[in-house]
N, C-alpha and C positions, 0 to 999 in steps of 0.2 A: 504390714500397715494394712488395716482394714476400716475405710470410712467410707461411708457413704457419700459423699461428695467427689469420689475418684472417680465414680462411673460419668462425671461429665468432662474429666481430664483427658486430654489427648495423649497420647503414648510418650511423648516429649518430656512433657509437665510432669505426667505421672513417675516417670523415672527419677527427674531429678528431684521429687519429693520423697521418694523412696532413698536415695542417694543421701539428703542432707539429713533424713533420721537416722539412717541405718548406718553408714559409713560416719559421718561429720559428728554424730551423735548429738544432733540439735533433739530440743523437748516438741514434744508435740505439740504444744501451743505455741513455739516459733514456726515450725512445717506448717500448722494451721494458717498463720501471719503470712507465709510466704503464698501459700496458696491463693488467699484471699486477694494479696495485691497483685500476684501475678494474673491470675482470674480476670482484675478487672485492667489491666495492660493489654490483656489478649482482646478483651469486648471493645476495648478502644480500637484497636487495630483494625477489628474487623467492622467498625464502623468508618474508620477514616478511610478504608482501602473500598469502601463501597460495597463490601461483601454482605452486610445486612443493613436494613434501613435503620438511619438514625431517628426514626419515629418510634422506633421498639423502645419498650420499657426496659432502660439499661439492666437491669437486675434480673431479668427473664433471658438475656442474651446466653444462647448455650456455646459451651467453647469446645465439645467433645471433637467438633470435626471443622476445628482452625487447622489449615495445614501448616507445616514445618517451614514452608515459604515464607509464611506471613512472619516470622519471628526470623527465619535468616536474613530478611530483606529490610528489617526495621534497622534505624540507626540511633544516634544519639539523639538527632533532633524530634525522633519521632516520640523519644522518651521524654525530651524537654515539652513538647506538645501535650503529652499525655499528662505531665506533673500541672501543666498551666491549666490543664481542662480542669481538674481535679481542685486547684486550688478556687478557680472564679466558679466552677457549675456546682461543688460537692463540699466547698466550705471545708478543705482539707489544711489543715495549719501545718506549720515547717516540719514539726514532729513526725506529722502522718505521711508526708511527702518524703523525709528522709528515709522514712521505712521502707516505702516503695523503692526508693533508688537502691538501698541495700537489698533487697529481695531481687530488683532485675540486674544489678550487676553481681550479684551471686549467682544467677542462673546463666548468664551469657559467660560466665567464669567456667561454670562446669561444662557448657557446651563447648568451651574452646580446649580446657585444659584437660577435664575427667574424661567426658565423652568423646570429643574429638569431633564431633558433628558438623563444627565452623572451623575454620582456618584460623580466621582473626576474631577479635573481638571486637565487637561496633560501641559496646558500652565503658570500653576501659577509660576513658576520659569524660563520662558523664559524672558532672559534679554534684556533691549533696548539699541540699537547702542550708545554707548557713542558720543553726540556730542561735536563740536567744539563750545567754546565759542569765540561768535564774538561780536562786538559792534552793536547795533541797528543802521540802516541807518535813518538819518533823514535829515531834511534842517535847514539850519542855521536860523538866525531871518531874516538876510539880504535877504536870499533865500524864505523866508516864503513871504516877503513883496513885492518880484519881482514876487511870483506866484499870490498874489492878484490882482495885477495891470495889468495881462495879460489875464484875464478870459475874451474870446473875442470869443464867441460862439453863435448860433443860438437862444439861450435863455441865455442870459448873466446874467439875474436876479437870474433864477434858481440856474445856475451854480455858482455863486458867492458865493450864500447861501449855497451851498454844500460844498465848499470849504472852506466858513468862520467857518460853525459848524465844519469841522475835524479838523481843525488848532487849535481852540478854545477850545472846549468840547473834544478832543479825543477820539470819540465814534468809535465803530467798523463800517464796511461797513455794517452789518447785521441791527445793533441798527438804522443806518441811513435811509437803505430803508423801516424800519418797522414803522417810524415816522408817527402817525396820527396828524390831525389836533387839536383834543381835547385834546391830551397828551401835548399842549403845555397851560399853565395856567400862564399868567404876566410873570415874568422871569423865572419861573421853567420849566424844560421839564425833562418829564417821557419817561424812555428809557427801552426797554424789551432786555436784555443782554442775555448771555449764561445760560442754565438751565433754561429759563421760568423767570430770575429774574428780579424785575424790581428796577431802581435806579433813583433817581432824581439828575439831573445835574442842574445849574444855568447857564444863559444868559446872557452874558455881553452886553453892548451897542452895538456892531459891531455885534454880532449874533442878536441882537432883531431889529436891522435896516436892516437886511439882508432879516429876513425872513418878516419884513412889507413890504420890497419893492418889494421882490418876489411875495407875497399872491397878493398885488395891480394889480401887472399885469395879475397873474393868474387868477383874480377872473373878471378881465375885457373881459376874455374870446377871447384875440387878438389873443396868439400865441397858447392856447392849448382849447380844450374843453373838461370841467372834465367829466370822465365816473365813476371812482371812488371818490365817497364822502369823505371818509375818508383819505385817504393817502396825507399827507403834499406835497411829491416831487412826480410828474408825468412825464412821457414818452409824446410822441408827440402824441400817441393815447387816451391821458387822461387817461389812468391806472397807477397804482403804477410802480414808476421806479425798474428797476430790479438791481442786485448788477453788472453785467457785463456792463450795462449801465453806471452807474456810474464809473467804472474804466477806461471808454473810455473818459468819459469826463474830467476824470484826468489827463488820457495821453494825451489829447488834449492841458489841459491847461498848461502842463508841457512843453510841444512842444513850445507853443507859448511863454515861459518865456526863453527859451533856458535851461530847466532844463531837458529834457530828456535824458536816456541814464545814468542815475545814480541809477536806480533800485529803484525808489520811486513808491508808489502804495497805495491806499485809507489806507493800514493797516501801511504805513510807514510815511502818515501824521498823523496818531495815535500816532506812535513813536515820530512824530517832536512836537507834542501840549504835550506830557508828558515829554519831554526833555526839551522845553524852558521853561513851569511851573516851572520845578524843577531846572535850571540853571539859567535862566536870572530872573525869578519872586521869586525864593526861596520860592518854595512851600513846606510843609512839606511832607516827603513821605508818611506818614500815611493819611494824605489828598489827597494827589494824587491818594493812592489806593483806596479810596473809588470813587472819581471821576471816574478811569478808571474803575472801576466794578473788580476789582481783589479778589479772595478769598484768595489770600496769599501773605504777606506783599514780600515774596522772589520774587514773579513774580516783584512787581513795582519795585525792586532795580535793574533792570536791566537800569534804568534809570537814574542810579545814577554815569552812566560812565560820566566820565572828559572829557573836551574837550581840545586841543591842546593849546587854549588861558587861560584856566583855569591852566595849567600845567606851561607855559611859565609865568604866573601872580604869580603863587605859587614861581617860581625860582627865579622873581625879587623882592620878598618879605624877602628873607633870611636876616637876620641880620648881614651876611659876604659879602653882596654883592659888597661893596664899597672898600674891602680890597684887595691892589693892592700887586705885588710881591716886594719883598726888592730890592733895590738899591745894586750892588756888592760894597764890600769895597775895598779901596786902598790895604790891606793886600792880600785879595784874588785874584784882579788882578795881583797883583806882583807874585804872585805864580804859577798863571796861563803861 
């Protein structure tokens, strides 16, 4: 793990981040998130314990010299006040605070269970903020087709292939960026998912054609000179494409299709693939679970949300849909 920000890490935090990436197999982006959230927590503790002045610019507070006693003596009430501070003064929503709780609990679990630096876990009963249940954002079938017909970039073949794989296979952003050439065998694609868990997805004709078309142009050397010999998707320098570059490609294609401003991202294209497979193709939820690489079926169940069209269709299927109101009788009319 060679990252510039590690110079600002106290040894106990550096060891935790190293453990999460190398032993637990967390992605670099996940580990980066742990660092950011735990840095904020340590900064809060430094201020709260009057070790640094609260008048300092929060973002300029260095944590490298923060003693382990600061972490050792903290309890869940300190964590709760930290979350409250970030809600009131840093506009942290439920999801951001939930992520901070996850980082803190993982950190203290490591300190007690894995490293043995603490005998008891003071954060064991720290509760996660309740998240509002919202329907996942996704593109409709018509919008997905519109997106695919508006991939007009400087490397259309590559970018069309990227969008096609997202919409057909429902893979994660990190999984797409991590694909190697030798991961493809006939119509099978090996993906490396969360926790370094491998799974196989099958490529339909659309995916196979887009990969073949992309590789034909790539291997010609007309647009990119390959530097990375293994990676499937390359940037303009011939190296493995980065997650941020893929996000930019998706943003550009959405804008060309008139679908920008909807909050759609590569992860929302994964939602789209799952929703279309469940709602339009009728794929069984247990099959969908394996395709998406979920550990729990409950995670996959967010894609069983129903569309407005399905609700409308259900209403129109009622056996009483053609019943008409009764006509007034002559007697009723005269009484009025």
